[in-house]
C-alpha positions in Angstrom: 66.1 -20.1 15.2 64.8 -20.2 11.8 61.2 -18.8 11.3 58.6 -21.1 10.1 57.1 -20.2 6.5 53.4 -20.0 6.7 51.3 -21.1 4.0 49.0 -18.8 2.6 45.4 -19.8 3.2 43.2 -21.0 0.3 40.3 -18.9 -0.5 37.0 -20.8 0.0 35.1 -20.4 -3.4 31.1 -20.6 -3.1 29.9 -21.3 -6.4 27.0 -19.2 -7.4 25.8 -22.0 -10.3 26.2 -25.7 -10.9 25.6 -24.9 -14.8 22.4 -27.0 -14.6 19.2 -25.5 -16.0 17.0 -23.6 -13.7 13.9 -25.8 -14.5 13.6 -29.1 -16.5 10.4 -28.0 -18.6 8.4 -25.1 -19.4 5.5 -26.2 -16.8 8.3 -26.2 -13.8 9.7 -22.9 -14.9 6.0 -21.2 -15.1 5.2 -22.4 -11.7 8.6 -21.3 -10.1 8.0 -17.9 -11.7 4.8 -17.4 -10.5 5.3 -18.4 -7.0 8.3 -16.0 -7.0 6.5 -12.7 -8.3 3.2 -13.4 -6.5 5.1 -13.7 -3.1 7.3 -10.6 -4.1 4.4 -8.9 -4.7 2.6 -9.7 -1.4 5.7 -8.5 0.5 6.3 -5.3 -1.8 5.6 -2.9 1.1 8.4 -4.9 3.4 11.9 -4.3 3.1 12.9 -7.1 5.4 11.4 -9.8 3.4 13.8 -11.6 0.7 12.2 -13.7 -2.1 14.6 -15.7 -4.4 14.4 -18.4 -7.2 16.9 -21.1 -7.6 19.5 -19.4 -5.5 22.2 -21.6 -3.8 21.9 -21.5 -0.1 24.8 -22.1 2.1 24.1 -22.8 5.8 27.4 -23.7 7.1 30.6 -21.2 6.8 33.5 -23.0 5.3 31.5 -25.8 3.9 30.8 -24.8 0.1 29.9 -28.6 -0.5 26.7 -28.5 2.0 24.4 -26.6 0.0 21.0 -26.5 -2.2 19.2 -24.4 -4.3 15.3 -24.2 -3.3 13.0 -23.7 -6.4 11.7 -20.7 -4.5 12.4 -19.7 -1.1 11.1 -16.9 1.5 13.3 -15.3 4.2 11.4 -13.3 6.7 13.8 -10.7 8.6 16.5 -10.2 5.6 16.6 -7.3 3.4 15.8 -7.1 -0.4 18.4 -7.2 -2.7 20.9 -8.8 -5.3 22.6 -11.8 -3.9 24.9 -14.2 -5.9 23.9 -16.9 -3.1 22.7 -17.0 0.2 25.2 -17.5 2.7 23.6 -17.8 6.1 26.6 -16.6 8.3 26.3 -13.3 6.2 22.4 -13.1 6.9 22.4 -13.1 10.6 22.5 -16.6 10.5 18.6 -16.7 9.5 17.7 -19.8 7.8 15.1 -19.5 4.7 11.7 -20.3 6.6 9.6 -21.3 3.6 10.6 -23.3 0.8 8.9 -24.4 -2.2 10.0 -27.1 -4.6 8.0 -28.0 -8.2 8.3 -31.7 -9.1 9.6 -32.5 -12.6 9.8 -36.0 -14.3 13.5 -36.1 -13.6 13.6 -36.0 -9.8 13.9 -39.1 -7.9 12.9 -40.6 -4.4 16.7 -39.8 -3.5 16.4 -36.4 -4.5 13.4 -35.9 -2.3 14.8 -37.8 0.4 18.0 -35.3 0.3 16.0 -32.2 0.1 13.9 -33.3 3.1 16.9 -34.0 5.3 18.6 -31.0 4.5 15.6 -28.6 5.2 14.9 -30.6 8.3 18.4 -30.3 9.5 19.1 -26.6 8.5 15.9 -25.1 10.2 13.6 -24.5 7.2 9.8 -24.0 9.1 7.6 -24.7 6.1 8.3 -26.8 3.0 5.9 -27.1 0.2 6.2 -29.4 -2.8 3.7 -29.0 -6.0 3.5 -31.8 -8.4 1.9 -30.3 -11.6 1.2 -33.7 -13.1 -1.4 -34.2 -10.2 -2.1 -30.8 -9.4 -1.2 -32.0 -5.7 0.6 -30.3 -3.0 2.5 -31.9 -0.3 3.9 -30.1 2.7 5.8 -30.1 6.3 5.7 -28.0 9.2 8.2 -27.9 11.9 7.2 -29.2 15.3 9.1 -30.1 18.3 12.2 -29.3 16.3 11.3 -31.7 13.4 9.4 -31.3 9.9 6.4 -33.3 9.8 4.3 -34.0 7.0 0.9 -32.1 6.7 -1.9 -34.6 6.5 -4.2 -32.4 4.4 -3.0 -29.5 1.9 -6.3 -28.5 0.4 -7.5 -25.6 2.3 -4.0 -25.4 4.2 -3.0 -21.8 5.1 0.7 -21.4 5.8 1.4 -19.9 9.5 4.2 -17.7 8.2 2.8 -16.5 5.0 -0.7 -16.6 5.2 -1.2 -18.0 1.7 -3.8 -20.9 1.0 -3.3 -24.0 -0.9 -5.8 -25.5 -2.9 -5.6 -28.5 -5.8 -3.8 -27.0 -8.7 -4.0 -27.9 -12.4 -0.8 -27.9 -14.7 1.2 -24.6 -14.3 -1.7 -23.0 -12.1 -0.7 -24.4 -8.5 -3.9 -23.0 -6.8 -2.7 -20.6 -4.5 -4.3 -17.6 -2.9 -3.1 -14.6 -1.0 -4.2 -13.7 2.3 -7.1 -11.9 0.8 -8.3 -14.6 -1.3 -6.8 -13.5 -4.4 -5.3 -16.3 -6.7 -1.8 -16.3 -7.5 -1.5 -15.1 -11.5 0.8 -14.9 -14.1 2.3 -11.9 -15.3 0.7 -11.9 -18.9 -2.7 -12.2 -16.7 -1.5 -8.9 -14.7 -0.6 -7.1 -18.1 -4.0 -8.2 -19.4 -5.7 -6.6 -16.4 -3.6 -3.4 -16.5 -4.4 -3.0 -20.6 -8.1 -3.4 -19.8 -8.2 -0.8 -16.9 -6.4 1.8 -19.3 -8.6 1.2 -22.0 -11.7 1.6 -19.4 -10.0 4.6 -18.2 -9.5 6.0 -22.0 -13.2 5.3 -22.6 -14.3 7.4 -19.2 -12.0 10.1 -20.4 -13.6 10.4 -24.0 -16.8 10.3 -22.3 -16.2 13.0 -19.9 -14.9 15.3 -23.0 -18.0 14.7 -24.9 -20.2 15.5 -21.8 -18.1 18.7 -21.3 -18.5 19.6 -25.0 -22.1 19.1 -24.8 -22.6 21.4 -21.9 -20.4 24.1 -23.5 -22.8 23.5 -26.6 -25.7 24.3 -24.2 -24.0 27.4 -22.6 -23.4 25.7 -19.3 -19.9 26.0 -18.0 -18.5 23.1 -16.5 -17.9 24.9 -12.8 -21.4 26.3 -12.8 -22.5 24.5 -9.8 -25.1 27.4 -8.8 -26.7 27.2 -12.4 -26.1 30.8 -13.1 -25.4 30.3 -16.5 -28.2 28.0 -17.6 -29.9 28.6 -20.8 -32.6 30.8 -20.6 -36.1 29.4 -21.8 
């Protein structure tokens, strides 16, 4: 009996890009970056929180056609590290729990319908949309196995992340961390760091001038008992 020749299995490819730009305009890019950077900073001391921006998420093994790329996503319970895409079956079958989308003029009702259905079907717990044109947030929270709209987003606190949402303005989305600190851009952090370094340098110079003056008066810096005080 002649053996049946087996055809080699075709390797399934999960693309890491679709050739489209990450953002449609600078405002959208600024908000996406601000959200990602601040969320990463919030969880910098936790190795089990993965934050990504514009990364393909594949929820079903063997189905590279089932995918989407949230503008920003947070996965609790997965380690930090580089990924070309987020293949859920390689991640303990843990779906991203929180996703963010930033609206752009090119978005259509069909786009939003697809994303809502996708996130609802594949287990997202919290879904947030920011519209830079109006400064408004829209959100949905999973209840009874379904994502249901959040009625009022101003003042809303994320159950999983602890962040608070307020009305935004352009590329400032009005998000605050659990300590009440507003999410800030990298350039603001750099400016604050430069100011802190300048203040520290001023204090150092002031301390040096004071030490020099004490030496001129014959007082040693470590003369706490006053033994070397100048004689009258």
